[in-house]
C-alpha positions in Angstrom: -89.2 -32.6 21.1 -86.3 -35.1 21.6 -84.1 -35.7 18.6 -84.0 -39.4 19.4 -85.7 -41.9 21.7 -83.9 -44.8 23.3 -85.6 -48.2 23.2 -84.1 -50.9 25.3 -84.8 -54.6 25.2 -83.8 -55.8 28.6 -83.5 -59.5 29.6 -81.5 -62.7 29.5 -80.1 -63.6 26.1 -82.9 -65.8 24.8 -85.1 -66.6 21.8 -87.8 -64.3 23.3 -85.5 -61.3 23.7 -84.0 -61.9 20.2 -87.5 -62.1 18.7 -88.6 -58.8 20.4 -85.4 -57.1 19.2 -86.0 -58.3 15.6 -89.6 -57.1 15.7 -88.5 -53.6 17.0 -85.9 -53.4 14.3 -88.5 -54.4 11.6 -90.9 -51.6 12.6 -88.3 -49.0 13.5 -88.2 -47.3 10.0 -92.0 -47.1 9.8 -92.2 -45.4 13.2 -89.3 -43.1 12.5 -90.9 -41.9 9.3 -94.4 -41.5 10.8 -93.1 -39.6 13.9 -90.0 -37.9 12.4 -87.8 -39.1 15.3 -84.8 -41.3 15.5 -85.2 -44.5 17.5 -82.0 -45.9 19.1 -82.4 -49.6 19.8 -80.2 -51.2 22.5 -80.1 -54.6 24.0 -79.4 -54.9 27.7 -78.5 -58.1 29.6 -80.3 -58.7 32.9 -81.6 -61.5 35.0 -85.1 -61.1 33.6 -86.4 -64.4 32.1 -89.0 -62.4 30.0 -87.8 -59.5 27.9 -88.8 -56.0 29.0 -89.4 -53.3 26.4 -88.2 -50.0 27.9 -88.9 -46.8 26.0 -87.4 -43.5 27.2 -86.5 -45.0 30.5 -90.0 -46.5 31.2 -90.9 -50.2 31.2 -93.8 -50.4 28.8 -94.2 -54.1 28.1 -93.0 -57.4 29.7 -92.8 -60.5 27.5 -93.5 -60.7 23.8 -96.5 -59.1 22.2 -98.9 -61.5 20.5 -98.0 -59.9 17.1 -96.0 -57.1 15.6 -99.1 -54.9 15.1 -99.6 -54.7 18.9 -95.9 -53.8 19.3 -96.4 -50.9 16.8 -99.4 -49.6 18.9 -97.3 -49.8 22.2 -94.5 -47.8 20.5 -96.9 -45.2 19.1 -98.7 -44.8 22.4 -95.5 -44.2 24.4 -94.1 -41.8 21.9 -97.3 -39.7 22.1 -97.2 -39.9 25.9 -93.7 -38.3 25.9 -94.9 -35.5 23.6 -93.8 -36.8 20.1 -96.6 -36.3 17.6 -97.2 -37.9 14.2 -95.7 -35.9 11.4 -98.3 -34.0 9.5 -98.9 -35.1 5.9 -98.5 -32.6 3.1 
């Protein structure tokens, strides 16, 4: 299992990209605790008008999710796809 996962927010500097970055940073601790993995968040400038959420090198979402809860589900799904499982309780 990887010790850390890189999350990139790719796009032109804009309110949408900033908002996506802030949402990722807000839920980062929750995901790290639940999955026992370090998330490294990076912002990457590009020509994309809409921000792209890239996790472990794969583009997983374009634009801004309708709400933070949907973002959490996108993050969890991708972590499980790359073999990172939830930490067992107890």
